[in-house]
C-alpha positions in Angstrom: 0.0 0.0 0.0 1.3 3.4 -1.0 1.6 5.9 1.9 1.9 9.3 0.2 3.6 11.1 3.1 5.9 8.1 3.7 7.4 8.6 0.3 10.0 11.3 -0.4 8.7 11.5 -4.0 5.2 12.3 -2.8 6.4 14.7 -0.1 8.4 16.6 -2.8 5.3 16.7 -5.1 2.9 17.8 -2.3 5.4 20.4 -1.1 5.6 21.9 -4.6 1.8 21.9 -4.8 1.5 23.6 -1.4 4.0 26.2 -2.4 2.1 26.9 -5.5 -1.2 27.1 -3.6 0.5 29.5 -1.1 1.6 31.6 -4.1 -2.0 31.8 -5.3 -3.1 32.9 -1.8 -0.5 35.6 -1.7 -1.4 36.7 -5.2 -5.0 36.8 -4.3 -4.3 38.9 -1.2 -2.3 41.4 -3.2 -4.9 41.7 -5.9 -7.7 42.0 -3.3 -5.9 44.8 -1.4 -4.9 46.6 -4.6 -8.4 46.4 -6.2 -10.1 47.5 -2.9 -7.7 50.4 -2.5 -8.2 51.4 -6.2 -12.0 51.1 -5.9 -12.1 53.2 -2.7 -9.8 55.8 -4.3 -12.2 56.1 -7.3 -15.1 56.4 -4.8 -13.2 59.3 -3.1 -12.5 60.9 -6.4 -16.2 60.8 -7.2 -17.1 62.3 -3.9 -14.6 65.1 -4.4 -16.0 65.9 -7.8 -19.6 65.9 -6.6 -18.7 68.1 -3.6 -16.7 70.6 -5.8 -19.7 71.0 -8.2 -22.1 71.6 -5.3 -19.7 74.0 -3.6 -19.3 76.0 -6.8 -23.1 76.2 -7.1 -23.4 77.6 -3.6 -20.7 80.2 -4.2 -22.2 81.3 -7.5 -26.0 81.2 -6.8 -26.3 81.0 -3.0 -28.1 78.6 -0.6 -31.3 78.4 -2.4 -29.6 77.2 -5.6 -27.6 74.7 -3.6 -30.7 73.2 -2.0 -32.3 73.0 -5.4 -29.3 71.2 -6.9 -29.3 68.7 -4.0 -33.0 68.1 -4.4 -32.5 67.5 -8.2 -29.8 65.0 -7.5 -31.9 63.1 -5.0 -34.8 62.5 -7.4 -35.7 58.8 -7.8 -34.6 59.0 -11.4 -31.0 60.0 -10.4 -28.5 57.2 -10.8 -25.4 58.6 -9.2 -25.9 56.7 -5.9 -24.9 59.6 -3.7 -26.6 60.9 -0.5 -26.6 64.6 0.5 -27.0 66.6 3.7 -26.5 70.3 4.4 -26.2 71.4 8.0 -26.3 74.9 9.4 -24.0 76.2 12.2 -26.2 74.7 14.9 -26.1 71.2 13.3 -29.6 71.3 12.0 -30.1 69.6 8.6 -31.5 72.2 6.2 -31.2 70.3 2.9 -30.7 66.8 1.7 -32.3 63.5 2.6 -29.3 61.8 4.2 -30.2 61.0 7.8 -27.0 61.4 9.7 -25.4 63.6 12.3 -23.2 66.6 11.5 -19.8 65.0 10.9 -16.3 66.5 11.1 -14.8 68.0 7.9 -12.9 65.7 5.5 -13.1 62.2 4.3 -14.4 59.6 6.7 -16.9 56.8 7.3 -20.2 58.0 8.8 -23.3 56.1 10.1 -26.7 56.9 8.5 -30.2 55.5 8.4 -31.0 53.7 5.2 -34.7 54.0 4.4 -34.8 50.3 3.3 -32.1 48.6 5.4 -32.0 50.7 8.5 -28.7 51.7 10.2 -25.8 51.5 7.8 -22.4 53.2 7.1 -21.2 55.2 4.1 -18.1 56.8 2.8 -18.5 60.6 3.0 -16.7 63.9 2.2 -17.6 66.7 4.6 -16.9 70.3 3.5 -17.4 73.6 5.3 -19.1 76.3 3.2 -19.2 80.1 3.8 -21.9 81.2 6.2 -21.3 78.3 8.7 -22.9 75.7 6.5 -21.4 72.1 6.2 -22.0 70.0 3.1 -21.9 66.2 3.4 -21.7 64.1 0.2 -21.8 60.3 0.9 -22.0 57.0 -0.8 -23.1 53.7 0.6 -20.1 51.3 1.0 -22.3 48.4 -0.1 -20.9 48.6 -3.6 -17.3 48.4 -2.4 -18.2 45.5 -0.1 -20.0 43.7 -2.9 -17.0 44.2 -5.1 -14.7 42.8 -2.3 -17.0 39.8 -1.8 -16.9 39.1 -5.6 -13.1 39.1 -5.6 -12.9 36.9 -2.6 -15.4 34.5 -4.1 -13.5 34.3 -7.4 -10.2 33.7 -5.6 -11.8 31.2 -3.3 -13.0 29.2 -6.3 -9.7 29.6 -8.0 -7.9 28.5 -4.8 -10.1 25.4 -4.5 -9.4 24.5 -8.1 -5.7 25.0 -7.6 -5.7 22.9 -4.5 -7.6 20.1 -6.3 -5.3 20.3 -9.4 -2.3 20.5 -7.1 -3.3 17.3 -5.3 -3.9 15.6 -8.6 -0.7 16.8 -10.0 1.2 15.9 -6.8 -0.2 12.3 -7.0 0.8 12.1 -10.7 4.2 13.6 -10.2 4.8 11.6 -7.0 3.8 8.4 -8.8 6.1 9.2 -11.7 9.0 10.0 -9.4 8.3 6.8 -7.4 8.3 4.7 -10.6 11.6 6.3 -11.8 13.2 5.7 -8.5 12.0 2.2 -8.3 13.7 1.5 -11.7 16.9 2.4 -9.9 16.1 0.7 -6.6 15.2 -2.7 -8.1 18.6 -3.2 -9.8 20.3 -1.9 -6.7 18.6 -4.5 -4.6 19.5 -7.2 -7.1 23.2 -6.1 -6.9 23.1 -6.3 -3.1 21.9 -9.9 -3.3 24.9 -10.8 -5.5 23.8 -10.1 -9.1 26.8 -7.9 -10.0 26.0 -7.9 -13.7 22.8 -5.9 -13.3 22.9 -2.3 -14.3 20.6 0.7 -14.0 18.2 1.2 -16.9 18.7 4.3 -19.1 15.8 5.7 -21.1 16.0 7.6 -24.4 15.1 10.9 -22.7 18.6 11.4 -21.1 17.1 13.4 -18.2 18.5 13.8 -14.7 17.5 10.2 -13.7 19.3 8.9 -16.8 22.4 10.9 -16.0 22.3 9.4 -12.5 21.8 5.9 -13.9 24.8 6.5 -16.2 26.9 7.7 -13.3 25.9 4.7 -11.2 26.6 2.3 -14.1 30.0 3.8 -14.5 30.6 3.3 -10.8 29.4 -0.3 -11.0 31.6 -1.0 -14.0 34.6 0.4 -12.1 33.7 -1.6 -9.0 33.4 -4.7 -11.2 36.8 -4.0 -12.7 38.4 -3.6 -9.3 36.8 -6.8 -8.1 38.1 -8.6 -11.2 41.5 -7.1 -10.5 41.3 -8.3 -6.9 40.4 -11.8 -8.0 43.1 -11.7 -10.6 45.7 -10.4 -8.1 44.6 -13.0 -5.5 44.9 -15.8 -8.0 48.2 -14.5 -9.5 49.8 -13.8 -6.2 48.9 -17.3 -5.0 50.3 -18.7 -8.3 53.4 -16.6 -8.4 54.2 -17.1 -4.7 54.0 -20.9 -5.0 57.3 -21.2 -6.9 59.5 -18.9 -4.8 58.1 -20.3 -1.6 58.7 -23.8 -2.8 62.3 -22.8 -3.7 62.7 -21.2 -0.3 61.5 -24.3 1.5 63.7 -26.5 -0.7 66.8 -24.5 0.1 66.0 -24.5 3.8 65.4 -28.3 3.7 68.7 -28.7 1.7 70.5 -26.7 4.4 69.0 -28.8 7.1 69.6 -32.2 5.4 73.0 -31.3 4.0 76.4 -31.5 5.6 76.4 -30.3 9.2 79.0 -27.6 8.6 78.8 -23.9 9.2 79.8 -23.0 5.7 77.0 -25.2 4.2 74.5 -23.6 6.6 75.6 -20.1 5.7 75.3 -20.9 2.0 71.8 -22.3 2.4 70.7 -19.3 4.5 72.1 -16.8 2.0 70.1 -18.5 -0.8 67.0 -18.4 1.4 67.6 -14.8 2.1 67.8 -14.0 -1.6 64.4 -15.7 -2.1 63.0 -13.8 0.9 64.2 -10.5 -0.6 62.6 -11.5 -3.9 59.3 -12.1 -2.1 59.5 -8.8 -0.2 60.2 -7.0 -3.5 57.1 -8.7 -5.1 54.9 -7.5 -2.2 56.5 -4.0 -2.3 55.7 -3.7 -6.0 52.1 -4.8 -5.5 51.6 -2.3 -2.7 53.2 0.4 -4.7 50.8 -0.2 -7.6 47.9 -0.2 -5.3 49.0 3.0 -3.7 49.3 4.6 -7.2 45.9 3.4 -8.3 44.4 4.7 -5.1 45.3 8.3 -6.2 46.7 9.5 -2.9 50.0 10.4 -4.7 48.1 13.3 -6.5 48.5 15.4 -3.3 52.2 15.6 -3.9 52.0 16.6 -7.6 54.3 19.5 -8.7 55.6 20.9 -11.9 57.9 18.5 -13.7 60.3 19.3 -16.5 59.9 16.2 -18.6 62.7 17.2 -20.9 65.2 17.3 -18.1 63.9 14.1 -16.6 64.2 12.1 -19.8 67.6 13.5 -20.6 69.0 12.6 -17.1 67.7 9.0 -17.3 69.0 8.5 -20.8 72.4 9.7 -19.7 72.3 7.4 -16.7 71.1 4.3 -18.5 73.1 4.6 -21.8 76.3 3.0 -20.4 74.6 0.0 -18.8 72.5 -0.6 -21.9 75.7 -0.4 -24.0 77.4 -2.9 -21.7 74.5 -5.3 -22.4 75.1 -5.2 -26.1 72.4 -2.8 -27.0 72.3 0.9 -28.1 70.2 3.7 -26.7 69.2 6.9 -28.5 67.2 9.8 -27.0 65.3 12.5 -28.8 63.6 15.0 -26.5 61.8 18.2 -27.4 62.6 21.3 -25.3 60.2 22.8 -22.8 58.0 19.8 -22.0 56.3 20.3 -18.6 53.5 18.6 -16.8 52.1 18.3 -13.3 53.0 15.1 -11.6 55.3 13.0 -9.4 58.9 13.0 -10.6 59.7 9.7 -8.9 56.8 7.9 -10.4 57.5 9.1 -13.9 61.1 8.2 -13.6 60.1 4.7 -12.4 57.7 4.3 -15.3 60.5 5.2 -17.8 63.0 2.9 -16.0 60.5 0.0 -16.3 60.1 0.6 -20.0 63.9 0.6 -20.5 64.3 -2.5 -18.4 61.6 -4.3 -20.5 63.3 -3.2 -23.7 66.6 -4.7 -22.4 65.3 -7.9 -20.9 63.0 -8.9 -23.8 65.2 -8.1 -26.8 68.4 -9.8 -28.1 71.8 -8.2 -28.1 72.3 -5.7 -30.9 68.8 -4.2 -30.4 68.5 -0.5 -30.9 66.3 1.3 -28.2 64.9 4.7 -28.8 63.5 7.1 -26.2 61.5 10.1 -27.5 59.7 12.9 -25.7 57.5 15.2 -27.8 54.3 17.1 -27.3 51.7 19.5 -28.7 49.6 22.3 -27.1 47.6 19.8 -25.0 49.6 16.7 -24.4 53.1 15.3 -24.0 54.1 11.9 -25.3 56.9 9.7 -23.9 57.8 6.8 -26.2 60.2 3.9 -25.7 60.6 1.8 -28.9 62.9 -1.0 -29.9 63.6 -3.1 -33.1 63.4 -6.4 -31.2 61.0 -9.3 -31.7 58.0 -7.3 -30.6 54.7 -8.7 -29.2 51.8 -10.3 -31.0 48.8 -8.0 -31.4 46.5 -10.3 -29.4 49.0 -10.1 -26.4 49.5 -6.4 -26.2 46.6 -5.7 -24.0 47.3 -8.7 -21.8 50.9 -7.7 -21.0 49.7 -4.6 -19.1 47.9 -6.8 -16.5 49.4 -7.7 -13.2 51.6 -10.8 -13.3 51.1 -11.2 -17.0 54.1 -12.9 -18.7 54.4 -14.3 -22.2 55.9 -17.7 -22.8 58.9 -16.2 -24.4 59.7 -14.3 -21.2 59.3 -17.1 -18.6 63.1 -17.5 -18.3 63.8 -13.8 -17.6 63.7 -12.3 -14.1 60.6 -10.4 -12.9 57.0 -10.9 -11.9 55.1 -9.3 -14.7 54.4 -6.0 -12.9 56.5 -3.6 -14.8 54.0 -2.6 -17.5 51.2 -2.7 -15.0 53.0 0.0 -13.0 53.5 2.1 -16.1 49.8 2.0 -16.8 49.0 2.9 -13.2 51.4 5.9 -13.4 49.9 7.1 -16.6 46.3 6.9 -15.3 47.0 8.6 -12.0 48.5 11.5 -14.1 45.3 11.6 -16.2 46.9 9.9 -19.2 47.0 6.6 -21.0 49.4 4.0 -22.4 49.3 2.6 -26.0 51.3 -0.3 -27.3 51.9 -0.5 -31.0 54.0 -2.3 -33.6 57.3 -0.5 -34.2 57.9 -2.5 -37.5 60.0 -4.2 -36.3 59.8 -4.3 -32.6 57.6 -2.8 -30.0 56.6 0.8 -29.3 55.1 1.9 -25.9 53.8 5.4 -25.6 52.6 7.3 -22.5 50.3 10.2 -23.4 50.0 12.7 -20.5 48.3 16.1 -20.2 50.7 19.0 -20.7 51.0 21.8 -18.2 50.2 25.2 -19.6 53.0 27.6 -19.5 
């Protein structure tokens, strides 16, 4: 059963309708006050004009002519709706049929006796005339009151219609919002129960709900990717640790079962220590990649001169690469700068150079190039070695991924994965292409504006 006020969607809709109804009430009050004030002002203007005409008649023709003018205006055939009274100095009514007491001068509300309705009130303008006379011109307020009641009735009906329409619109809007939210809630509940492949539906309207659904789907895709990475890491760590742990155990057993001599024990312990260091290095690499992917390193980003960084590393690595029977050439454009972590960028380039050495035969030519445009900088390491098959290029960026041809070389398959993590935390990407012959790995990073 739907409880309207128990649903946020209905509460929002009813709140909107209530606000709209309140706006109608405020508008009605403003219109009522303004119309009433305008009508009363027109009434005062009419009283002033009527008084002015009668006062002019008195000044030009005298009292008799004024009394005659009042009598003419009070004829049953007259339609002006005014009442008249002329008082002398003593307060005695000497002309006019308006039954009221002698009021004070000026505009005001006076009581009078209506021949048909009895005691009533009227709006009056009282003016003193020469000779001690006081002229009163009044108009019954019934017309203004009737006009006010008409306005109130109209706005009352309009308010009632607005309330009814508001309730209907609130129910419709609340139902629509509830259905749209339910379309998001149902997949969310399914995901909570373990159906991680469910996604939020997206309609063709691309409204705010669809934008939210797209954002949630992107978040779910990222979570699924992280879970897959976690499962892969767990499986790969277990697989990759089995061999070094077995070696470590074998070396310890050999030391225990071997000759009971100090030299033999020391040799066995040294070998075990080497295996332990390799395991610690593996865990350190995994933790470092996780730290980079977490994004915490962004807090230490600063301006990096990529040209100087690449030049320094090339100068440092050129002798070692030459000693291994390979050649290194560097081509760096001047003035390349970006915001990042110098240590991470250096480690990424070192990993690419190590890969180029370890997976190519002697005589291979390795090239490091740094170039850029107005928006990006590109750091490329290429070689003319055997290369990598197209179907394996995406796989070698995963953790612990090693091709059959590299099983005999040292390492754990984390080098390129770290390079990808470094590029992504800097807002860039890594592409692997055929160098014809060989392999070309390019890091594309956002350039820092000068």
